[in-house]
Structures are given as structure tokens and as C-alpha cells.
C-alpha positions in Angstrom: 235.6 106.4 -163.0 238.2 108.9 -164.1 240.6 110.2 -161.5 241.2 113.9 -160.9 244.8 115.1 -160.9 245.5 118.0 -158.6 248.5 120.1 -157.8 248.1 121.6 -154.3 250.9 123.5 -152.5 253.3 122.1 -155.1 252.3 118.5 -154.4 250.6 116.1 -156.9 247.5 114.2 -155.9 245.1 111.9 -157.7 241.6 111.3 -156.3 238.1 110.2 -157.3 234.8 110.9 -155.5 232.4 108.0 -155.7 229.1 109.7 -154.8 226.2 108.3 -152.9 223.1 110.6 -153.4 221.3 109.2 -150.4 224.0 109.8 -147.8 225.6 112.9 -146.3 228.5 110.9 -144.8 232.0 110.7 -146.3 234.6 108.0 -146.3 238.3 108.6 -147.3 240.0 105.6 -148.7 243.8 105.5 -148.6 245.6 102.7 -150.5 248.9 100.9 -150.3 251.9 102.8 -151.6 251.9 101.1 -155.0 248.2 100.7 -155.5 246.4 103.0 -157.7 242.8 104.2 -157.9 241.9 102.0 -160.8 243.1 98.8 -159.1 240.8 99.2 -156.0 237.7 100.2 -157.9 235.7 97.3 -156.3 236.3 98.7 -152.8 235.6 102.3 -153.8 232.3 101.2 -155.3 231.5 99.0 -152.3 232.1 101.8 -149.8 230.1 104.2 -151.9 227.1 101.9 -151.6 226.6 103.4 -148.1 228.5 106.8 -148.1 230.4 109.2 -150.4 233.8 107.6 -150.9 236.8 109.7 -151.7 239.6 107.5 -153.0 243.0 109.2 -152.7 246.5 108.8 -154.0 248.6 111.0 -151.8 251.9 112.5 -153.0 254.4 109.7 -153.2 251.8 107.0 -153.7 249.9 105.4 -156.7 250.7 107.3 -159.9 251.8 110.5 -158.4 255.4 111.8 -158.2 258.2 110.4 -156.1 258.3 111.8 -152.5 261.7 111.7 -150.9 262.0 109.6 -147.7 263.2 112.7 -145.9 259.5 113.7 -145.9 258.1 112.0 -142.9 254.8 110.1 -142.6 253.5 112.9 -140.4 254.3 115.4 -143.1 252.7 113.2 -145.7 249.6 113.1 -143.4 249.6 116.9 -143.3 249.4 116.8 -147.1 246.3 114.7 -146.7 244.8 117.3 -144.4 245.6 119.9 -147.1 243.5 117.9 -149.6 240.7 117.4 -147.0 240.5 121.2 -146.5 240.5 121.8 -150.2 237.6 119.4 -150.6 235.8 121.0 -147.6 235.3 117.7 -145.8 234.4 118.3 -142.2 234.2 114.7 -141.0 234.9 111.3 -142.5 235.3 107.6 -141.9 238.8 106.5 -142.8 239.6 103.3 -144.7 243.3 102.3 -145.1 245.3 99.5 -146.7 248.8 98.5 -145.8 251.2 101.4 -146.2 248.4 103.9 -145.5 247.9 102.5 -142.0 250.6 104.8 -140.6 249.0 107.8 -142.3 245.5 107.0 -141.1 246.7 106.7 -137.5 248.6 110.0 -137.7 245.5 111.6 -139.3 243.5 110.9 -136.1 245.9 112.9 -134.1 246.1 116.0 -136.3 242.5 116.2 -137.8 239.5 116.2 -135.5 237.2 115.0 -138.3 238.0 111.2 -138.1 234.8 109.3 -137.3 236.2 105.8 -137.5 239.4 103.9 -138.6 239.1 100.7 -140.6 242.5 99.2 -141.5 243.4 96.2 -143.6 246.9 94.6 -143.7 249.0 97.1 -141.8 250.5 98.4 -138.6 252.3 101.8 -138.3 255.8 101.2 -139.5 257.4 98.0 -140.6 257.2 94.9 -138.4 260.4 94.2 -136.5 260.5 90.6 -138.0 260.4 92.0 -141.5 263.0 94.8 -141.3 266.0 92.9 -142.6 264.2 91.3 -145.4 262.7 94.6 -146.4 266.1 96.2 -146.6 267.3 93.3 -148.9 264.2 93.9 -151.1 265.1 97.5 -151.5 268.5 96.4 -152.7 266.9 94.1 -155.3 264.7 96.9 -156.5 267.7 99.0 -157.3 269.7 96.2 -159.1 267.5 93.4 -160.4 263.8 94.1 -161.3 263.0 90.4 -161.8 264.3 89.3 -158.5 262.7 92.4 -156.8 259.3 91.3 -158.1 259.8 87.8 -157.0 261.1 88.6 -153.5 258.7 91.4 -152.9 255.6 89.3 -153.6 257.2 86.3 -151.7 257.4 88.5 -148.6 253.7 89.2 -148.8 252.3 85.8 -149.8 251.9 82.3 -148.4 252.0 78.9 -150.1 249.1 77.7 -148.0 246.9 75.6 -150.1 243.7 76.9 -148.4 244.1 80.3 -150.1 241.8 80.6 -153.1 243.6 81.2 -156.3 246.7 81.8 -154.2 249.3 80.7 -156.8 247.5 82.5 -159.6 247.2 85.7 -157.7 250.9 85.6 -156.7 252.0 85.1 -160.3 249.8 87.9 -161.4 251.2 90.2 -158.7 254.8 89.3 -159.7 254.1 90.2 -163.3 252.5 93.5 -162.2 255.5 94.5 -160.1 257.9 93.5 -162.9 256.2 96.0 -165.1 256.7 98.9 -162.6 258.2 102.0 -164.1 261.5 103.4 -162.8 259.4 106.1 -161.0 257.2 103.5 -159.3 260.3 101.5 -158.2 261.9 104.7 -156.8 258.6 105.5 -155.0 258.6 102.0 -153.5 262.1 102.6 -152.2 261.4 106.0 -150.8 258.1 104.9 -149.2 259.8 101.8 -147.6 262.6 103.9 -146.2 260.0 106.3 -144.8 258.2 103.4 -143.0 261.4 101.9 -141.7 262.0 105.0 -139.5 258.4 105.7 -138.6 256.8 105.3 -135.2 253.4 106.9 -134.2 254.0 110.5 -133.1 251.5 110.1 -130.2 250.1 107.5 -127.8 247.7 105.4 -129.9 245.7 104.5 -126.7 244.2 108.0 -127.2 242.3 106.8 -130.3 238.7 106.7 -129.2 236.8 106.2 -132.4 235.7 102.7 -133.6 238.8 100.9 -134.8 239.2 97.8 -136.8 242.3 96.0 -137.9 242.0 93.0 -140.2 244.7 90.8 -141.7 244.9 87.6 -143.6 245.5 84.7 -141.2 248.6 83.5 -143.2 250.1 87.0 -143.8 253.9 86.5 -143.5 254.5 90.3 -143.4 252.0 91.6 -140.9 251.9 88.7 -138.5 249.0 87.9 -136.2 251.0 88.4 -133.0 252.2 91.9 -133.9 248.9 92.9 -135.3 247.1 91.9 -132.1 249.7 93.6 -130.0 249.1 96.9 -131.9 245.3 96.5 -131.8 245.3 95.9 -128.0 246.8 99.3 -127.4 243.6 101.0 -128.7 240.5 101.0 -126.6 237.4 99.3 -128.0 239.3 98.1 -131.0 238.5 94.9 -132.9 240.9 92.5 -134.6 239.9 90.2 -137.4 242.0 87.5 -138.9 240.4 86.5 -142.2 240.7 82.9 -142.9 242.4 81.4 -146.0 244.3 84.6 -146.9 247.7 86.3 -146.7 248.7 89.9 -147.2 246.8 90.0 -150.5 243.5 89.3 -148.6 241.9 92.2 -150.4 242.3 90.3 -153.7 241.6 86.8 -152.3 238.5 87.9 -150.3 237.5 91.3 -151.5 233.8 91.3 -150.5 234.5 89.9 -147.0 237.3 92.5 -146.5 235.2 95.4 -147.7 232.2 94.3 -145.7 234.2 94.1 -142.5 235.7 97.6 -143.0 232.4 99.2 -143.9 230.7 97.5 -140.9 233.2 99.1 -138.5 232.5 102.5 -140.1 228.7 102.3 -140.6 227.0 101.3 -137.3 224.0 99.5 -138.6 222.7 96.5 -136.5 223.2 94.1 -139.4 226.8 95.4 -139.9 227.5 95.0 -136.2 226.3 91.4 -136.3 228.5 90.6 -139.3 231.6 92.0 -137.8 230.9 90.3 -134.5 230.5 87.0 -136.3 233.9 87.5 -138.0 235.4 88.5 -134.7 234.2 85.3 -133.1 236.0 83.3 -135.8 239.4 84.7 -134.7 241.7 83.9 -131.8 240.7 86.0 -128.7 243.1 88.6 -127.4 
């Protein structure tokens, strides 16, 4: 599906609306900083099987323009609200990958239309355990593209043999990163610096909507201990550790990931049962 490019208040957006003619509900799907609409088509289509899915590349993400790190996560979230107002969306379920976790959490606090938050592979900000390595990766991005690609993907993946197609997926991801344009690499650096200084601007225990955080059980970046600690701060939240996966869980287990996120958003009995079954497979809080 072809993406729409929009300049709004001087900022560039890309978005696509995957329509569901049988539903009046909306979902807003926010991707990782270097994902683009075309690469997550499976998820957009999956979410749109139940509701109208708006897949968004915010300024500074995807194939949009570089957004300086001096622009905060909160300000970037306000840009999302500008788009929501432009599209005249009154309420929506929010789906977020990785980098977009911080934006989705801030959105809850500044827009009263959030119906649920379903997050995969992220916590707001950069985990304390990964800060030093992240700074080193920024250095590689500026000096050695090949090493940047290798070290970046290494920081997100595991060599655990239980991960389906793990080595193949890692090699493919390295090749993709190696082909990044100078603009994409600059965006990576700016977005990473933005996350390094970010903390939620409000008490996340005030989040009252259905909340799901899922990660891959072998994710070396968003580790289980830190993810559980964040999830525990939010009332009635659920945490899922998807087996045989790392940070690229959305590629290794796309249907399981999508189904869990949609189950949190769309409260059908069959969906509740599915998410409860996944929840029971994980370590208890």
C-alpha cells in the first residue's frame, strides 16, 4: 500500500491508512526509529483485520527527515498529536515497537484518546545496562559503516540456537543497516541521543488503560529484569516474554507478536484467552 507524505507545521510525516470497512475503531501503529512503513506491512495488515490501522513514520523516523536530538521525545509526541488532529481521530488503540515505546507512553499523558497501549521490544529511554555500548555504536555510525552495522545488530540479537532462522535474520539485518543512507545514519544518531536523555515526563503508574509489554526472552538490549520492572509500575499491565526470540522478535515470530498486541487492544474473549495463555508461559512478576 502506498504511503502518503505530508508536511504539517513544517514537519514531514509518512503514513498509511489500512482500512477495515466493518469497524469504527482505530489503531495507531508507531515503529522503531529506522523501520519504515513498507517493512512492517505484515503487522499493519494484521491489525487492520480487526480495526482501521494508521501506520505512521513520525518526523525523524522511517524515511522522513532528520530531527535534531535537541527536539525532545515529548515534542516529537506533540508532533504525533498534530497528525492525529489533522486526521480527525478521536480515540485509538496504540501499537508501538522499540523506539516508539517512549512516544506511546508520552502520548497517553497528553492525548485523552488512548484506549490501550500494546508495546513490543521497548521501555522508555535506553536501558542502563546498554548505555555505554549504545554510545560506542554511535561512534561507529559516524566513522565505520561496516562495523556500525555489525555492532548495532550484535547489540540486538542473540546466538541462542533456539531462535528460528536467527543467524539468517541477523545477517540480513546487518546487510540492511550497511545499506543505510547518510540521512538514515544521521537519524539513528539523533534518535539515539534523544533516547539517551529521555525519562517519562509523568508518573507512569497513572496509566489506566490496558497495557501490554512483550519482549523476546533472549533480548540482550531490553532485558527481562528491566522490562518487568517497568511493567510493574503500571496497574493491570501484562508482561509477555516470547520464547525463542531476541530483540528481532517481530521478525522471528511475527504472527505471535501481532496476535498478542492485538489481543491487548481488542477485548474479545478468544483474544483474552490467547494473551492469558502467553502470560502463563512467562515468569511471574
